[in-house]
GUGU-893000 format. One line per 4 residues: their letters; for each residue x negated, y negated, z negated of N, C-alpha, C. Coordinates in nm, 2 decimals. Atoms other than C-alpha are relative to their C-alpha. Example, Ala and Ser with C-alpha at 12.3 -4.5 7.8 and 13.67 -1.06 7.14 Angstrom:
2
as	-0.09:0.12:0.00:-1.23:0.45:-0.78:-0.09:-0.12:0.00  0.09:0.11:0.00:-1.37:0.11:-0.71:0.08:-0.11:-0.08
This chain:
158
mkmc	0.06:-0.12:-0.05:-0.30:-1.28:-0.81:0.05:0.11:-0.07  -0.10:-0.14:0.07:-0.14:-1.05:-1.09:0.10:0.03:0.07  -0.15:-0.04:-0.11:0.18:-1.05:-0.89:-0.06:0.04:0.12  0.04:-0.07:-0.13:0.01:-0.97:-0.57:-0.01:0.14:-0.02
llai	0.01:-0.12:0.02:-0.15:-0.70:-0.73:0.09:0.09:-0.04  -0.20:-0.08:0.06:0.19:-0.56:-0.91:0.07:0.03:0.15  -0.07:-0.05:-0.10:0.36:-0.58:-0.58:-0.06:0.05:0.07  0.09:-0.05:-0.14:0.08:-0.44:-0.34:-0.03:0.15:-0.11
aayv	0.00:-0.14:0.07:0.08:-0.14:-0.63:0.12:0.05:0.00  -0.15:-0.02:-0.02:0.47:-0.11:-0.64:-0.02:0.05:0.12  -0.03:0.02:-0.14:0.46:-0.11:-0.27:-0.09:0.17:0.04  0.08:-0.10:-0.02:0.17:0.17:-0.26:0.05:0.13:-0.06
avat	-0.05:-0.09:0.08:0.39:0.38:-0.54:0.00:0.14:0.09  -0.01:-0.11:-0.08:0.32:0.73:-0.37:0.02:0.15:-0.11  0.03:-0.08:0.07:0.42:1.04:-0.52:0.00:0.19:0.06  0.01:-0.15:-0.05:0.37:1.43:-0.49:0.02:0.09:-0.12
aaas	-0.06:-0.07:0.09:0.47:1.72:-0.74:-0.10:0.01:-0.07  0.15:-0.01:0.10:0.10:1.76:-0.84:-0.09:-0.11:0.00  0.10:0.10:0.06:-0.04:1.45:-0.83:0.09:-0.08:-0.13  -0.03:0.08:0.11:-0.02:1.22:-1.13:0.02:-0.15:0.02
tctp	-0.02:0.11:-0.02:0.04:0.85:-1.17:-0.16:-0.12:0.00  0.09:0.05:-0.01:-0.24:0.64:-1.09:-0.08:-0.08:-0.15  0.07:0.08:0.07:-0.47:0.46:-1.34:-0.13:-0.10:0.05  0.10:0.06:-0.07:-0.73:0.18:-1.32:-0.16:0.12:0.00
eslg	0.09:-0.06:-0.01:-1.00:0.46:-1.42:0.04:0.09:0.11  0.00:-0.11:-0.12:-0.88:0.70:-1.11:0.00:-0.09:0.12  0.02:0.08:-0.12:-0.86:0.43:-0.87:-0.13:-0.06:-0.01  0.19:0.03:-0.01:-1.24:0.32:-0.96:0.02:-0.13:0.08
taya	0.02:0.09:-0.04:-1.39:0.04:-0.81:0.04:-0.07:0.10  -0.02:0.03:-0.15:-1.29:0.07:-0.46:0.15:-0.12:-0.02  -0.09:0.10:-0.01:-0.97:-0.13:-0.52:0.01:-0.06:-0.08  0.00:0.19:0.03:-1.03:-0.40:-0.74:-0.07:-0.05:0.08
safe	0.00:0.09:-0.14:-1.26:-0.48:-0.47:0.09:-0.03:0.11  -0.15:0.03:-0.13:-0.96:-0.45:-0.21:0.04:-0.10:-0.07  -0.05:0.04:0.04:-0.78:-0.64:-0.44:-0.05:-0.14:-0.01  0.05:0.08:-0.01:-1.00:-0.91:-0.46:0.01:-0.10:0.15
tiap	0.02:0.02:-0.19:-1.06:-0.91:-0.05:0.14:-0.07:0.01  -0.13:0.04:-0.03:-0.70:-0.93:-0.02:0.09:-0.07:-0.04  -0.10:0.15:0.09:-0.53:-1.22:-0.25:0.00:-0.08:0.11  -0.08:0.09:-0.10:-0.59:-1.47:0.04:0.03:0.06:0.10
kfls	-0.07:-0.05:-0.10:-0.52:-1.24:0.33:0.17:0.01:-0.02  -0.15:-0.03:-0.02:-0.19:-1.15:0.19:0.05:-0.09:-0.04  -0.10:0.16:0.02:-0.06:-1.51:0.09:-0.01:-0.01:0.13  0.01:-0.01:-0.16:-0.18:-1.54:0.46:0.10:0.04:0.08
ctkd	-0.08:-0.06:-0.06:0.01:-1.28:0.58:0.18:-0.03:0.02  -0.12:0.02:0.05:0.32:-1.36:0.37:0.08:-0.10:0.11  -0.02:0.12:-0.09:0.30:-1.70:0.57:-0.01:0.03:0.13  0.01:-0.03:-0.15:0.24:-1.56:0.90:0.16:0.07:0.03
lgls	-0.14:-0.09:-0.02:0.58:-1.34:0.86:0.13:-0.12:-0.05  -0.05:0.10:0.04:0.73:-1.70:0.74:0.14:0.04:-0.13  -0.01:-0.05:0.12:0.79:-1.49:0.39:-0.02:-0.13:-0.10  0.05:0.04:0.12:0.77:-1.63:0.03:-0.11:0.11:-0.01
agal	0.11:-0.11:0.03:0.45:-1.45:-0.14:0.13:0.09:-0.11  -0.09:-0.06:0.11:0.72:-1.33:-0.40:0.08:0.08:0.06  -0.09:-0.04:-0.11:0.94:-1.21:-0.14:-0.10:0.14:0.05  0.06:-0.11:-0.06:0.69:-0.95:0.01:-0.05:0.07:-0.13
nggt	0.04:-0.07:0.09:0.49:-0.89:-0.30:0.10:0.08:-0.12  -0.10:-0.04:0.09:0.78:-0.84:-0.54:0.12:0.10:0.08  -0.06:-0.14:-0.08:0.97:-0.59:-0.26:0.11:-0.04:0.01  -0.14:0.02:0.02:1.27:-0.81:-0.25:0.02:-0.07:0.18
vtga	-0.05:0.04:-0.17:1.26:-0.84:0.16:0.12:0.05:0.02  -0.15:-0.06:-0.05:1.58:-0.82:0.30:0.03:-0.02:0.12  -0.01:0.02:-0.13:1.70:-0.78:0.65:-0.12:-0.03:0.10  0.10:0.00:-0.13:1.39:-0.73:0.83:0.01:0.00:0.06
tedm	-0.05:-0.01:-0.11:1.39:-0.77:1.18:-0.12:0.09:0.07  0.11:-0.02:-0.12:1.16:-0.62:1.48:-0.07:-0.09:-0.01  0.05:0.12:-0.06:1.04:-0.95:1.55:-0.10:0.02:-0.13  0.11:0.01:0.13:0.88:-0.94:1.17:-0.08:0.10:-0.01
vdkf	0.11:-0.09:-0.02:0.73:-0.61:1.19:-0.07:-0.04:0.13  0.09:0.04:-0.10:0.59:-0.71:1.56:-0.07:-0.13:-0.09  0.06:0.11:0.06:0.47:-1.03:1.35:-0.13:0.05:-0.09  0.11:-0.10:0.12:0.30:-0.78:1.08:-0.05:0.04:0.09
iksp	0.07:-0.10:-0.06:0.16:-0.56:1.32:-0.13:-0.10:0.07  0.03:0.08:-0.04:0.03:-0.87:1.52:-0.11:-0.12:-0.09  0.05:0.10:0.12:-0.09:-1.10:1.20:-0.15:0.09:-0.04  0.15:-0.05:0.01:-0.50:-1.06:1.18:0.00:0.05:-0.21
ncva	-0.02:0.01:0.17:-0.39:-1.12:0.76:0.07:0.12:-0.07  -0.07:-0.09:0.01:-0.16:-0.88:0.76:-0.06:0.14:0.03  0.08:-0.09:-0.03:-0.36:-0.63:0.91:-0.13:0.02:-0.04  0.11:0.00:0.13:-0.67:-0.71:0.68:0.06:0.07:-0.10
vytt	-0.09:-0.06:0.19:-0.43:-0.63:0.36:0.02:0.18:0.05  -0.01:-0.16:-0.05:-0.35:-0.27:0.58:-0.11:0.06:-0.01  0.08:-0.10:-0.04:-0.67:-0.17:0.66:-0.12:0.01:-0.12  0.10:0.07:0.16:-0.88:-0.30:0.32:0.09:0.11:-0.10
lqaa	-0.05:-0.11:0.11:-0.60:-0.07:0.09:0.04:0.13:0.07  -0.05:-0.10:-0.05:-0.55:0.19:0.33:-0.17:0.09:-0.01  0.10:-0.07:0.03:-0.94:0.27:0.30:-0.05:0.04:-0.17  0.02:-0.03:0.15:-0.95:0.21:-0.09:0.07:0.12:-0.07
skav	-0.09:-0.14:0.04:-0.66:0.48:-0.08:-0.08:0.15:0.04  0.06:-0.13:-0.09:-0.90:0.72:0.13:-0.10:0.00:-0.12  0.13:-0.07:0.10:-1.18:0.71:-0.17:0.05:0.04:-0.12  -0.06:-0.08:0.12:-0.91:0.81:-0.43:-0.02:0.16:0.01
nppc	0.02:-0.14:0.01:-1.01:1.16:-0.53:0.03:0.05:-0.16  -0.13:-0.03:-0.10:-0.81:1.35:-0.64:0.12:-0.11:0.01  -0.10:0.05:-0.01:-0.50:1.16:-0.52:0.10:-0.01:-0.11  -0.07:0.03:0.06:-0.26:0.99:-0.70:0.10:-0.07:0.03
iigt	-0.10:0.10:-0.06:0.07:0.81:-0.74:-0.01:-0.14:0.00  0.05:0.16:-0.01:-0.01:0.45:-0.64:0.13:-0.08:-0.02  -0.10:0.10:-0.01:0.35:0.31:-0.61:0.13:0.05:0.03  -0.13:-0.06:-0.05:0.69:0.36:-0.47:0.04:-0.11:0.17
mcgk	-0.03:0.05:-0.15:0.78:0.28:-0.07:0.08:0.05:0.07  -0.15:-0.02:-0.05:1.10:0.35:0.12:0.06:0.10:-0.09  -0.06:-0.04:0.12:1.24:0.44:-0.23:-0.06:0.15:-0.06  0.02:-0.14:0.07:1.02:0.73:-0.32:-0.16:-0.05:-0.06
pvtt	0.13:-0.02:0.04:0.68:0.79:-0.46:-0.11:0.00:0.07  0.07:-0.02:-0.09:0.40:0.75:-0.28:-0.17:0.03:-0.09  0.17:-0.03:0.06:0.03:0.90:-0.36:-0.10:-0.09:0.11  0.15:0.08:-0.08:-0.34:0.73:-0.22:0.00:0.12:0.14
aqfa	0.04:-0.05:-0.08:-0.35:1.00:0.01:0.13:0.03:0.12  -0.19:0.01:-0.09:0.03:0.96:0.19:-0.07:-0.14:0.03  0.02:0.13:-0.04:-0.08:0.56:0.19:-0.13:0.01:0.05  0.12:0.00:-0.10:-0.41:0.64:0.34:0.02:0.03:0.14
amsl	0.01:-0.10:-0.12:-0.25:0.88:0.63:0.09:-0.12:0.06  -0.08:0.08:-0.07:-0.03:0.58:0.72:0.00:-0.06:0.08  0.06:0.08:-0.11:-0.05:0.42:1.05:0.07:-0.15:-0.03  -0.02:0.17:0.04:0.00:0.02:1.05:0.14:-0.01:0.06
dqya	-0.16:0.03:-0.01:0.38:0.06:1.19:0.04:0.06:-0.13  -0.07:-0.09:0.16:0.46:0.31:0.90:-0.03:-0.13:-0.15  0.01:0.11:0.11:0.30:0.03:0.67:0.07:-0.16:0.00  -0.10:0.13:-0.04:0.50:-0.25:0.82:0.13:0.01:-0.02
qasl	-0.16:-0.06:0.02:0.81:-0.08:0.82:0.04:0.02:-0.16  -0.04:0.01:0.16:0.78:-0.01:0.45:0.00:-0.09:-0.08  0.06:0.15:0.08:0.59:-0.32:0.34:0.15:-0.07:-0.01  -0.13:0.10:-0.05:0.94:-0.52:0.51:0.08:0.06:-0.05
ktsk	-0.11:-0.13:0.02:1.17:-0.20:0.39:0.09:-0.04:0.11  -0.07:0.00:-0.08:1.33:-0.14:0.72:0.05:0.10:0.01  -0.04:-0.11:-0.03:1.54:0.11:0.80:-0.07:0.10:0.05  0.08:-0.11:-0.07:1.29:0.29:1.00:-0.14:0.05:-0.08
ctip	0.13:-0.04:0.03:1.04:0.33:0.69:0.02:0.13:-0.01  -0.02:-0.12:0.01:0.92:0.63:0.67:-0.17:0.03:-0.11  0.14:-0.04:0.08:0.62:0.81:0.42:-0.05:0.12:0.11  0.08:-0.09:-0.04:0.38:1.03:0.61:0.01:0.18:-0.10
dvps	0.04:-0.09:0.07:0.37:1.38:0.47:-0.12:0.05:-0.06  0.15:-0.09:0.03:0.02:1.54:0.32:-0.01:0.11:-0.02  0.02:-0.13:0.02:-0.02:1.88:0.35:-0.02:0.05:-0.13  0.04:-0.01:0.12:0.00:2.04:0.02:-0.09:0.07:-0.03
sasa	0.14:-0.10:0.00:-0.29:2.29:0.12:-0.10:-0.11:0.03  0.15:0.09:-0.04:-0.51:1.98:0.21:-0.06:-0.04:-0.15  0.10:0.03:0.13:-0.78:1.90:-0.05:-0.03:-0.14:0.02  0.05:0.16:0.05:-0.91:1.55:-0.15:-0.10:-0.01:0.11
aklg	0.13:0.01:-0.08:-1.21:1.63:0.03:0.07:0.01:0.16  -0.05:0.05:-0.17:-1.05:1.70:0.39:0.09:-0.09:0.00  -0.08:0.12:-0.07:-0.81:1.43:0.36:-0.12:-0.13:-0.02  0.12:0.10:0.00:-1.13:1.23:0.32:-0.02:-0.11:-0.16
igav	-0.01:0.10:0.08:-1.06:1.06:-0.01:-0.10:0.01:-0.07  0.11:0.00:0.08:-1.30:0.93:-0.24:0.03:-0.09:-0.12  -0.01:0.08:0.14:-1.30:0.66:-0.56:0.05:-0.15:0.02  0.00:0.16:0.01:-1.10:0.35:-0.64:0.03:-0.03:-0.13
aagt	-0.01:0.04:0.17:-1.05:0.14:-0.92:0.06:-0.13:0.02  -0.06:0.12:-0.02:-0.83:-0.15:-0.96:0.04:-0.04:-0.13  -0.01:0.08:0.11:-0.77:-0.32:-1.29:0.14:-0.04:-0.05  -0.14:0.03:0.02:-0.42:-0.42:-1.27:0.08:0.09:0.10
iala	-0.06:-0.08:-0.16:-0.25:-0.17:-1.02:0.13:0.08:0.00  -0.13:-0.03:0.00:0.09:-0.15:-1.14:0.10:-0.01:0.07  -0.10:0.02:-0.10:0.19:-0.20:-0.82:0.08:0.06:0.07  -0.12:-0.03:0.00:0.55:-0.12:-0.81:0.01:-0.01:0.16
yl	0.00:0.08:-0.13:0.42:-0.16:-0.41:0.17:-0.03:0.09  -0.15:0.00:-0.09:0.78:-0.09:-0.26:0.09:0.03:-0.06
């Protein structure tokens, strides 16, 4: 489970110039609760994709195909992981850098703004991997960001 949490954190790693790195305190209880909820779903998601938990969790997926992205988007388990993490990310205020996706630091606000397709592309490290921009003028309140906590979120997510 710790490995799952670490992988998820790395995937979600988001950075903006003004954002600091997330800490368990800055993430609050929403992330801790989210990780407890998604642990079994994450394992089922990897099985739905035909991957090992270590591959998706450790960010070592190579050669991902559009078929894998389709499976990801259609998997209730993968969708549950996405929606749970997205909701937790919306609760973080102020936004902080939670991990790395598409080779870039990612903030909780950026992760919260990701579509399911963007999350699938980023998780599977496809060439279509993109991270949404979050307007610099947008405040945490405007972004609907709350409070999230995550015991172990060294999540080098991607």
